[in-house]
C-alpha positions as CSV (number, residue, x, y, z in Angstrom):
1,X,40.1,-3.1,-18.7
2,X,40.2,0.5,-17.9
3,X,38.9,1.7,-21.0
4,X,35.5,-0.7,-20.1
5,X,35.6,1.0,-16.8
6,X,35.8,4.4,-18.1
7,X,33.1,3.8,-19.9
8,X,31.0,2.4,-17.4
9,X,31.7,5.2,-15.2
10,X,30.9,7.8,-18.3
11,X,27.6,6.0,-18.7
12,X,26.8,6.6,-15.0
13,X,27.9,10.1,-14.0
14,X,27.2,11.6,-17.7
15,X,23.5,11.4,-17.3
16,X,22.5,14.7,-16.0
17,X,19.5,13.2,-14.6
18,X,21.1,10.7,-12.4
19,X,23.8,13.4,-11.2
20,X,20.5,15.6,-10.1
21,X,19.2,12.9,-8.1
22,X,22.4,12.0,-6.4
23,X,23.0,15.3,-5.5
24,X,18.9,15.5,-3.9
25,X,19.4,12.3,-2.3
26,X,22.7,14.0,-0.9
27,X,21.3,17.2,0.2
28,X,18.2,15.8,1.8
29,X,20.4,13.6,4.0
30,X,22.9,15.9,5.1
31,X,19.6,18.7,6.0
32,X,17.8,15.8,7.7
33,X,20.5,15.0,9.6
34,X,21.3,18.3,10.4
35,X,17.4,19.2,11.2
36,X,17.0,15.7,13.2
37,X,20.2,16.0,15.6
38,X,21.6,12.6,14.0
39,X,18.2,11.0,15.0
40,X,17.5,10.2,11.0
41,X,20.3,8.2,10.2
42,X,19.4,5.8,13.3
43,X,19.0,2.2,12.8
44,X,15.3,2.1,13.4
45,X,14.4,5.0,11.3
46,X,16.7,3.4,8.5
47,X,14.9,0.0,8.6
48,X,11.7,2.1,8.4
49,X,12.2,4.0,5.6
50,X,13.8,0.9,4.0
51,X,10.3,-1.5,5.2
52,X,8.3,1.5,3.4
53,X,9.8,2.1,0.3
54,X,9.3,-1.4,-1.7
55,X,5.2,-1.1,-2.2
56,X,5.8,2.2,-4.0
57,X,9.1,1.5,-5.3
58,X,8.2,-1.9,-7.3
59,X,4.9,0.0,-8.3
60,X,6.4,3.0,-9.8
61,X,8.8,-0.1,-11.5
62,X,5.5,-1.0,-13.1
63,X,4.6,2.1,-14.5
64,X,8.3,2.7,-16.1
65,X,8.1,-0.8,-17.9
66,X,4.5,0.7,-19.4
67,X,5.7,3.9,-20.3
68,X,9.0,2.6,-22.3
69,X,6.7,0.4,-24.3
70,X,5.3,4.0,-25.8
71,X,2.3,5.0,-27.6
72,X,1.3,6.8,-24.6
73,X,1.4,3.5,-22.1
74,X,1.2,3.6,-18.9
75,X,-0.4,1.0,-16.4
76,X,-2.9,2.7,-13.9
77,X,-4.5,-0.4,-12.6
78,X,-1.2,-1.6,-10.2
79,X,-2.8,-0.5,-6.8
80,X,-6.3,-2.1,-7.8
81,X,-4.6,-5.4,-8.7
82,X,-2.1,-5.1,-5.8
83,X,-4.9,-5.1,-3.5
84,X,-7.3,-7.5,-5.3
85,X,-4.4,-10.0,-5.0
86,X,-3.6,-9.8,-1.4
87,X,-7.2,-9.9,-0.9
88,X,-8.1,-13.2,-2.7
89,X,-5.1,-14.8,-1.1
90,X,-6.0,-13.4,2.3
91,X,-9.3,-15.0,2.0
92,X,-8.5,-18.3,0.1
93,X,-5.2,-19.6,1.6
94,X,-7.0,-20.1,5.3
95,X,-9.7,-22.3,4.0
96,X,-6.7,-24.9,2.3
97,X,-4.0,-24.7,5.0
98,X,-3.7,-24.0,8.4
99,X,-0.8,-21.5,9.5
100,X,-0.4,-23.0,12.8
101,X,0.3,-26.6,11.3
102,X,2.0,-25.4,8.5
103,X,3.2,-22.1,8.4
104,X,5.9,-22.6,5.7
105,X,3.0,-24.2,3.3
106,X,0.8,-21.2,4.5
107,X,3.5,-18.5,3.5
108,X,4.3,-20.5,0.1
109,X,0.8,-20.9,-1.0
110,X,0.2,-17.2,0.0
111,X,3.0,-15.9,-2.0
112,X,2.2,-18.0,-5.2
113,X,-1.5,-17.2,-5.3
114,X,-0.6,-13.2,-5.2
115,X,1.8,-13.4,-7.6
116,X,-0.7,-15.4,-10.1
117,X,-3.2,-13.0,-9.5
118,X,-0.9,-10.3,-10.7
119,X,-0.2,-12.5,-13.6
120,X,-3.6,-13.1,-14.5
121,X,-4.3,-9.7,-13.9
122,X,-1.2,-7.7,-16.1
123,X,-2.0,-10.2,-18.8
124,X,-5.9,-9.2,-19.0
125,X,-4.4,-5.8,-19.5
126,X,-1.6,-6.8,-22.6
127,X,-4.5,-8.5,-23.9
128,X,-6.7,-5.8,-23.9
129,X,-4.2,-3.2,-24.8
130,X,-2.5,-5.2,-27.7
131,X,-5.5,-7.3,-29.2
132,X,-8.6,-4.6,-29.0
133,X,-5.6,-2.1,-29.8
134,X,-7.3,-0.1,-26.8
135,X,-5.6,3.5,-25.0
136,X,-3.6,2.0,-22.6
137,X,-4.6,4.5,-20.2
138,X,-8.0,4.2,-20.5
139,X,-8.0,0.6,-20.4
140,X,-5.7,0.5,-17.2
141,X,-8.6,2.8,-15.8
142,X,-11.2,0.2,-17.0
143,X,-9.4,-2.3,-15.2
144,X,-8.4,-0.4,-12.0
145,X,-12.1,0.0,-11.5
146,X,-12.3,-3.2,-12.3
147,X,-10.0,-4.8,-10.0
148,X,-10.9,-2.3,-7.2
149,X,-15.0,-3.5,-7.7
150,X,-14.0,-7.0,-7.5
151,X,-12.1,-6.6,-4.0
152,X,-15.4,-4.5,-2.8
153,X,-17.6,-7.0,-3.4
154,X,-15.2,-10.0,-2.1
155,X,-14.8,-8.4,1.0
156,X,-18.1,-6.3,1.4
157,X,-15.9,-3.3,1.6
158,X,-14.4,-4.2,4.8
159,X,-11.1,-5.2,5.7
160,X,-9.6,-8.6,5.4
161,X,-7.4,-10.1,7.9
162,X,-5.0,-12.1,8.0
163,X,-3.6,-14.4,11.0
164,X,-0.2,-14.1,11.7
165,X,2.4,-16.3,10.3
166,X,6.1,-15.6,11.4
167,X,7.2,-16.4,7.6
168,X,4.5,-14.1,6.2
169,X,5.0,-11.7,8.6
170,X,8.8,-11.5,8.1
171,X,8.5,-10.5,4.6
172,X,6.8,-7.3,5.6
173,X,8.4,-6.8,9.0
174,X,11.4,-8.9,9.1
175,X,15.0,-8.2,8.7
176,X,18.2,-10.1,7.2
177,X,21.3,-8.7,8.5
178,X,19.4,-5.3,9.6
179,X,18.2,-4.6,6.0
180,X,14.3,-5.3,5.8
181,X,13.2,-8.3,3.8
182,X,10.9,-6.2,1.9
183,X,13.7,-3.9,0.7
184,X,15.9,-6.8,-0.3
185,X,12.9,-7.8,-2.7
186,X,12.8,-4.6,-4.3
187,X,16.6,-4.6,-4.8
188,X,16.2,-7.6,-6.7
189,X,13.5,-6.8,-8.7
190,X,15.5,-3.6,-9.8
191,X,18.7,-5.9,-10.5
192,X,16.6,-8.6,-12.4
193,X,14.4,-5.8,-14.4
194,X,17.7,-3.8,-15.1
195,X,19.3,-6.8,-16.5
196,X,16.6,-7.9,-18.2
197,X,16.3,-4.2,-20.0
198,X,19.9,-3.8,-20.7
199,X,21.3,-7.3,-21.2
200,X,18.3,-9.4,-23.2
201,X,16.8,-9.2,-26.4
202,X,13.5,-8.4,-24.8
203,X,14.8,-4.9,-24.0
204,X,16.3,-3.8,-26.7
205,X,13.0,-4.5,-28.8
206,X,11.3,-2.7,-25.7
207,X,13.1,0.4,-25.9
208,X,12.9,0.3,-30.0
209,X,9.3,-0.4,-29.7
210,X,8.9,2.8,-27.4
211,X,11.1,5.1,-29.8
212,X,9.8,4.3,-33.0
213,X,6.7,1.6,-33.7
214,X,7.4,1.8,-37.3
215,X,11.3,1.2,-37.4
216,X,10.4,-1.6,-34.8
217,X,7.4,-3.0,-36.9
218,X,10.2,-3.3,-40.1
219,X,12.4,-5.0,-37.8
220,X,10.3,-7.7,-37.2
221,X,9.3,-7.2,-33.7
222,X,6.1,-8.3,-32.4
223,X,4.1,-5.5,-30.9
224,X,1.4,-7.7,-29.6
225,X,3.6,-9.9,-28.0
226,X,5.6,-7.3,-26.7
227,X,2.8,-5.8,-25.1
228,X,1.1,-8.7,-23.4
229,X,4.6,-9.4,-22.3
230,X,5.0,-6.4,-20.9
231,X,1.8,-5.3,-18.9
232,X,2.2,-9.2,-17.6
233,X,5.2,-8.1,-15.8
234,X,3.4,-4.7,-14.5
235,X,1.1,-7.3,-13.3
236,X,3.6,-9.1,-11.3
237,X,5.4,-6.3,-10.1
238,X,2.3,-4.9,-8.8
239,X,1.3,-8.5,-6.7
240,X,4.3,-8.1,-5.4
241,X,3.9,-4.7,-4.1
242,X,0.9,-6.0,-2.7
243,X,2.1,-8.7,-0.8
244,X,5.0,-6.5,0.9
245,X,1.7,-4.8,1.9
246,X,-0.4,-7.4,3.5
247,X,2.2,-9.3,5.3
248,X,3.6,-5.8,6.7
249,X,0.0,-4.6,7.9
250,X,-1.4,-8.2,8.2
251,X,-4.6,-6.9,6.6
252,X,-6.1,-6.6,3.0
253,X,-8.4,-3.5,2.0
254,X,-9.7,-2.5,-1.4
255,X,-8.5,1.3,-0.6
256,X,-5.2,0.5,0.8
257,X,-2.5,2.7,-0.6
258,X,-5.2,4.5,-3.1
259,X,-2.0,8.0,-3.1
260,X,0.6,5.4,-4.4
261,X,-0.4,5.6,-7.8
262,X,0.4,9.3,-8.1
263,X,3.7,8.8,-6.0
264,X,4.7,5.7,-8.5
265,X,4.0,8.2,-11.7
266,X,6.0,10.7,-10.2
267,X,8.8,8.2,-9.0
268,X,9.0,7.2,-12.8
269,X,8.8,11.0,-14.4
270,X,11.2,12.4,-11.7
271,X,13.7,9.1,-12.5
272,X,13.8,10.5,-16.4
273,X,11.5,7.9,-18.1
274,X,9.9,9.3,-20.9
275,X,6.4,9.0,-21.0
276,X,6.3,9.1,-25.0
277,X,8.0,6.0,-24.3
278,X,11.7,4.6,-25.4
279,X,13.7,5.6,-23.0
280,X,14.2,5.1,-19.1
281,X,17.0,3.9,-16.5
282,X,16.0,1.9,-14.1
283,X,18.9,3.4,-11.6
284,X,17.5,6.6,-12.1
285,X,14.0,5.3,-11.0
286,X,15.8,3.6,-7.8
287,X,17.2,7.1,-6.9
288,X,13.9,8.9,-7.5
289,X,12.0,6.3,-5.1
290,X,15.1,7.1,-2.6
291,X,14.2,10.8,-3.0
292,X,10.6,10.6,-2.2
293,X,11.0,8.3,0.6
294,X,14.0,10.5,2.3
295,X,11.7,13.5,2.2
296,X,8.5,11.4,3.7
297,X,10.4,10.5,6.5
298,X,11.9,13.7,7.1
299,X,8.5,15.5,7.2
300,X,7.4,12.8,9.5
301,X,9.7,13.4,12.0
302,X,9.5,17.1,11.8
303,X,6.1,16.5,12.1
304,X,5.0,18.4,8.5
305,X,1.7,18.8,7.0
306,X,0.4,16.4,4.4
307,X,-0.8,19.0,2.4
308,X,3.3,20.3,2.4
309,X,4.3,16.9,1.5
310,X,1.9,17.1,-1.9
311,X,3.2,20.6,-2.8
312,X,7.0,19.3,-2.2
313,X,6.2,16.4,-4.8
314,X,4.6,18.5,-7.3
315,X,7.5,20.9,-6.9
316,X,9.7,18.2,-7.5
317,X,8.3,16.9,-10.6
318,X,8.4,20.3,-12.0
319,X,12.4,20.6,-11.2
320,X,13.1,17.5,-12.8
321,X,11.0,18.2,-16.0
322,X,13.1,21.4,-16.2
323,X,16.5,19.4,-15.2
324,X,16.3,16.7,-17.6
325,X,16.3,19.8,-20.4
326,X,18.2,22.9,-20.2
327,X,15.8,24.6,-22.6
328,X,13.2,25.5,-19.9
329,X,15.8,26.9,-17.8
330,X,17.2,29.1,-20.3
331,X,14.0,29.9,-21.3
332,X,13.0,31.1,-17.5
333,X,16.4,32.7,-17.1
334,X,16.5,34.4,-20.8
335,X,19.9,32.6,-22.1
336,X,20.1,31.4,-25.4
337,X,22.0,28.4,-26.7
338,X,24.6,28.4,-29.1
339,X,23.6,26.5,-32.0
340,X,26.0,24.8,-34.4
341,X,27.2,26.1,-37.1
342,X,25.7,24.2,-40.8
343,X,29.5,23.1,-41.4
344,X,30.3,21.3,-38.0
345,X,26.2,20.3,-37.3
346,X,25.6,16.7,-37.3
347,X,23.9,14.9,-40.4
348,X,20.3,14.7,-40.4
349,X,18.6,11.1,-39.7
350,X,16.8,9.2,-42.6
351,X,12.8,10.3,-42.3
352,X,11.2,8.0,-39.8
353,X,14.2,6.9,-38.3
354,X,14.3,6.9,-34.3
355,X,16.0,9.8,-32.0
356,X,19.8,9.0,-31.8
357,X,20.5,7.7,-28.5
358,X,23.1,5.2,-28.9
359,X,22.2,1.7,-28.0
360,X,19.2,1.9,-26.4
361,X,20.0,-0.2,-23.6
362,X,22.5,2.0,-22.6
363,X,19.3,3.7,-21.0
364,X,18.6,0.1,-18.9
365,X,21.4,0.5,-16.8
């Protein structure tokens, strides 16, 4: 039993990216508490951060999934799909159910329509990329414009008001034991996705496909089926982000959260997800999201300009990329790495085999 515990600890704290993110989180909290004279860790501020994080965090999980699939995979349609899902539910549900008469039914139907729209939008992305074999970045850029265009057409470019219905409003503004419900939704998504990537055949196949598509092909992994399933899940995650945003603001607009896409990509890259596919740990993505949220809240408390915040995101991206691999830092400071002698070097992998990282599912923790 002790051996298993030591292996778990080694997997957690043997990851340089995870250690870096934990250190940055701790450093930001200490500095923020000192600069704000303790106001930063007040219950109100912690709840505010917890309610803001899920929107961009859920989008970042979708970005992670699409990147893991390899072949330059990325889903740029998340924000557009999130806005469209919330807008369609806001327009359709009041025509069928009265929020005053049946608030629970209203909220249930609203959530189902939002998630169904995300599933359909993700399925469209998956079919276009898998069946037509189009480049993911261009395909999802096209569907992003398509989803946004539909939202503009449905609303005439205006904001769609959502009536106050207590169960629905609680999703974005309520709390359970002082913890925002939206943050609980994000945590559940992280846990479920982490289990899916680490403990199921789907996760192993996704990592293998992202690492070496030829090896995945010879292993009998269906590329089309995997891509369709992956991008469908990305769509569901985007729709959950849309549900959180609509329930938080009680309105839906086609251009809401335009900056979230770049922040979500930054979170995934800061979390150590390989943009080429095949590697990424969901726990690192979670802590990368908390770093950006902590910094954003600190900047708000200190009345720092948003432009300075953008510079900070870029600086953090460069630092995280350099820290993930020691070679860039050694090159900057003129250090050289001692290379192993031929007698002690590891045998080379067979041609076409994926790089050795142990069990690919170890990245899913």
